[in-house]
N, C-alpha and C positions, 0 to 999 in steps of 0.2 A: 345709343344706350340711354335708358331712362334716368331722369334726375332722381336722386335719393330724396324721399319725402316730398317729391315734386319741387324741390328747391335746389339741391346741390348737384350741379351739372358734373358729369363724369367724362365728357369728351366723346367724340365719335371716331369713325375710321380715318378722318382727316386730321386727327389731333396732332400727329408729329409734323405734318406739313405746316399746319397753322402755327405750331410752336416755333418752328424754324423761321418762318416768315416774320413773326412778331419779334423774335430775338434779333434778327438782322435789323429791323426797323429801330429797335431800342438802342442797339449799339451805334447805329448811324446817328441817332439823336444825341447820344452821349459824346460822340466824336465831334459833332458840330458845336456842342456846348463848350468844349475846351477852347474854342477859338473865338468865343464871344466874350468880350471884355466888359466887366461890370465894375462900377464903383461900389465895392462890397460894404464899406462903412456906411454909405448912404442907404444902400439896400437894406442893411440890418436895421438901421434907425427907422426907416420907413415901414418895415414889416412889423416892428414892435409896437407901433402906434395903434390906437383904436382905428379900425378900418371903416371907410364909408359903407353903409349898407346899401345893397342894390334895391331896385324897385320890387323885386320878388317878395312875396309875402313870407317866404321861408328863408330870406337872407339871414346870414349868421356871421358873428364875429365873437369867438369864444376863447377864453383862457382858463387853464385848469392846473391845479397843483395837487400832488399826492406825496406826502412825506411820512416816513416812519423811522424808528430806530430799533436797535436790537432788544430793547425793553418793551417794545410794542406800543410806545406812544405813537400817536397817529393824528395827522391832519389831512383832510380832503376838502378842497373848496374849488369853486368855479363860478364864473359869470359868463353866460352866453347872451350877447346883445342880440335882440330881435327887433322886428318892426313894432310900431305903436307903443313905444316906451316899455316894452316887455323885456325882462331879463330872466333867463333860466338860471337861478342862482341858489347856492347851498353852501353850508359849512358843517363839517363833522370834526369833532375834536375829542381825542382820548389822551389823557395825561396819566401815565402810570402812577405818579406820586399823588394824584388826586383821587382817582377812582378807577375800577376796572370796567365801569360803565361808560357808554358812549354819549357824549354831549352832542346835540343836534340843534341847528337853527330852527326858529319857531314854526316855519311853514311846512317843514318836511313831514311826510314824504312828497308833498307838492313843492314844486320849484318855481312857480310863476310869481316873480317879483315885479313890482312896478317902479320905474325910475321917476324921480322928480325932475323938474326942468333943469335944476343945477347939476344933475347927474348924467344928463344926456351926453352921448359921445364919450363916455368914460366907462370903465369896468367897475361900476359902483351901483349898489342898490341895497336899500334897507339895512344900512350899517356896515355892509361888506364893501371893501375898497381894495382893488388890486391894480397896481400900476407900475410901469417900468421906471427905473432910476437911471441906469446906464444900459443902452441897448445891448442885448445878448450877454450882459454881465451881472445885472442885479435888478431885482424887483422888490417891491414892498407889498406886504399883506397886512391888512388892518381890519379889525372888526370891533364895533362898539354897539352892544345890544344885549338882548336876552338870549339864553340858550337853556335847554332842558335835557333831561335824560331821555334816551330813545324809548318810545312806547310808554312814557310816563309824563302826564300833563299836570301832575300835582305840585311840582316844584320847579321854579325857574331861578336861574342864576344870572347875575350881572357879569358880563364878560367884556374885558378890554384886552384886545390882542394886537400886539405890534411885533412883526417879524420881517426879516429881510432874507431874501433868497440870493445867493451868490454862486458863482461857478468858476471852475478851471477846466471844464470839459468843453468839447466842441459840440455845436448844435447839429442835429440830424434833420435834414429836409426830406420829407417823404417823396416829394415831386421829383427830386433830382438824384437822391442818394440811395434809393431802394435797389435791391438786387434785380438785375434784368431778367435772370432766369425765373425768379418767382413771378414776376409780372407776366412773362411769356407763358408760363404754365397756366396761370389763372385765366389768361385771355383765351388760350387754345381750348380750354374746357368748355367755353361758352358757345352758344349757337350764334353764329355770325350773321348779322344783317345790317342794313343801313341804319336802322333805328338803334341797334346795339351800340354802334360806334358814335352815333349822335349822343346817346346817353353818357358814354365815357367822357365826352367833352362837356356836356350839359351839367353833369353832377360833380365835376372836378372841384376840389377844394385845395387851398394851400394849407398844409399841416406840417409843423415842425415841433420837435421835442428836444429837451435839454436837461441833463442831469446836473445837480448841484447840491448845496447845503442850505437848509432853512434854519436860521437862528433867531431867537427873540424871547419875549416874555409874554405870559398870559396871566392876567389878573382875574381871579374868580371870587366874586364877593369880597374884593380887596386883598385876598391872599395871592402872593406872587409865585409863579412857577416858571422856571426856565426850560426852554426846549432847544435841542440841537439835533435836527433831523436830516437824514438823507432824503432828498426830494427831487422828483421829476416835475417839470412843468411843460405844458404844451400850449400852442396857439393855433387855432384853426379859423379860417375865414373863406368865404366863397359866395357866389351868387345865390346859392340856396343849399340848405340842409333840411330835407324833409324826412323826419324820423319814420314816417309810414313806409318808406322805401327800404329801410333796414330790417332784415330778418333777425340777425344775431351778430354779435362779435364777442371776442374775449381778448383782453390785453393783460399781460403780466409785466409788472414793474419790479425789477429785482436789484437789490443792493447786496453785493457779496463782500465777505470779510477781507478779501484781497484788494478791495477798492474798485473792482470792475462793476459796471452797471449794465443791465440788460432790459430792453423792451422787446417782447415777442408776443405775437398774437395772430388771430385769424379773423377776417372780416367777411361777412356774408351779406351783401347788398345785391340781390338777384338781378336787378336791372343793369348792373355793371359787372360785378364779380360775385359769384356764389361761393367762392372760397379763395381768398387772397391772403397769402402769407406776408406778414409785415414785421419789421423790427430791426434792431441793431444792437451791437455790443460796443459799449464805450470802455476802452482799455485805459486804466488809470495811469499806468507807467508811460505809455506812449502818447496819451492824450489824443487818440484817434478813434474814429468810429469804423466798425466793420459791419456791413449790411448782413442781414440774416437770410438764410434760404433753407429749403428742404425741411420745413417744420412738419413732422409726421403726426400732426394732431388733426384728425378728421373731426370737424366741429360737431357733426351730427352724432358722434359717439360720446360727447361730453355735455350732459345736461340739456339735451334737446327738448325735454318735456317741461323745462322751466326752473329746475332746481340745479344750480351749479354743483359740480363735484367738490369734495373737500380733501380728497387724498388720491392723487393721480400722478402720472409721469408722462413725459414726451421727450423728443430730442429734436435738435436743429443743428445747422451748420453755420459757421462764420469763419472766414479766412481759411477755408478748406479743413477746418477742425470740427469734430463732432462734439456736441455738448448735450449730455444727458441731464435732464432737469426733473427734479422731484418737488412736488408741491403738497404742503399740508396747510389747509385754510380753515379759519374760523368762520362760521356762518355770519355774514355781515349784514349791514343795513341795506335797504333798497329804497329807491325813490323814483319819481315819475317826471318825465319831461314832455312838454307840449300842452297846449290848451285843451286837448282831448286826452291827455295822459297816454299818448300813443306809444311812448317809449318807456320801458321799465329797465332801470339800472340796478345791479347788485354789486356792492363793493365788498371785498373780502380782505382781511388782514392775514398775512401768510408767512410761514417759514418756508424757505427754499433750500435746496441743495443742488448745485450745478457742478458736475464732474468731481464730486466729493467735497467741494468748497461750500461751507454754510453761508446762508444769506437770509435776508428779511425783505419785506415789502408788501405788495398788495396786488390783487387782481381786480379787474372790472369786467363784468358780464353784462351785455345788453341783450334785451329781448323785445321783440315787437309785442306791444300790449293791445290785444284786440278787444279787451273788455271796456277800455276807455275809463 
C-alpha cells in the first residue's frame, strides 16, 4: 500500500505478522526490565542534571515547561543545549491581569541563543535560567531581561521572573512506560529493512514528562504579578536530534477540572515512525500514570498544509477506557529552531473537554520548514 502524501506508511500484507512479532519482543523486553534492579534515586538525580553532549553536531539536551490556568495565563519556555555554545531558547508569557497580549523574549521567532563561558553546561542563556532544585520534585525558572509584545517591536518591558515548579505526580518515561501496542502498530506499518532498525537505534532519545504546579512572581516594569499555573515539564537528551528528519508532530497538554492531566500526541519522523501514538494519563487521585493507546487522530487529516486546526475532536484509550477529547484553540505564536530555521513550531492556548470534563492547556504543532 502506498504511503499517504508519500510520508505516512499504511502497512502491507505482512502487517499483522510484523505487529505480532514486535509485540512479543516488546513484552519480552518489559519482562526482563522487571528483574533488573536500579538505584532509582541515583538514576533520577543523574537524569535531571545537564547531560554531556555527544560529538555529533546534532547532539541535544533540552528542557521545556508549558503552564496555564483556567484564566488562560500562560508561560512557555525552554532551553535546548547544542554544540558550539548554542542554545535553542525562548520564553512566552501571557498574564491575564496584565494584558491579553502575549509577551515574547527579544529574539523570537528566532531561537538561536549563545551561551557565555559561565553558562556552559547549564540550562541558561541570555537571561533565561532553568535548573533542578530537588530531582523529580522541584525546578526553578528565572528570567531577567527585556520582553516585548508579539509582532510589536515598538515597546519593551523590563521583566524579572522567579518561579518554582513542584509536583506530587509520577514521572512518565517514554522509553519504558509507553504502551506496547502503540509501538508495535507504528513499527508494523513501516517498511522493514536493516537500515530502518539501525535508524531506530541511531535516533533514540531519552524523553520523560512530568506534571506539576508552577508558582511565583513576575515583575513587569516594577509591577508585581502572582502566577499559579498547572504546568508540564519535559527533559530530552540523546546523541542527536536532527530537526530535518522530523516531518510533523502534535502534542496536547491537558489539565482537567477533576485534577487529572493528559499528554497525547502523534509523531511523524519518517526515518523511524511515520505515525507514532504517544502519551499518558496522570490520575490525580491514585497518583499513577496510564499509558495511552489507539489515538484515532490521523495526522495527515489535521493541518497537513501548515495551518493547525482550531476546532476539532479525537479519541484515545487509557486503562481500557475510551476518552473523547474536544479541542478549541486560539491561534498561537510560532517560532523556528535550528541554524537554518529547519523546524517551525506553533504553540496554541486551548480549552479542552474530555468525556464531558472541562479543561485547559496547550497544544504544540511541529512542521518541517523547507523555506529556511
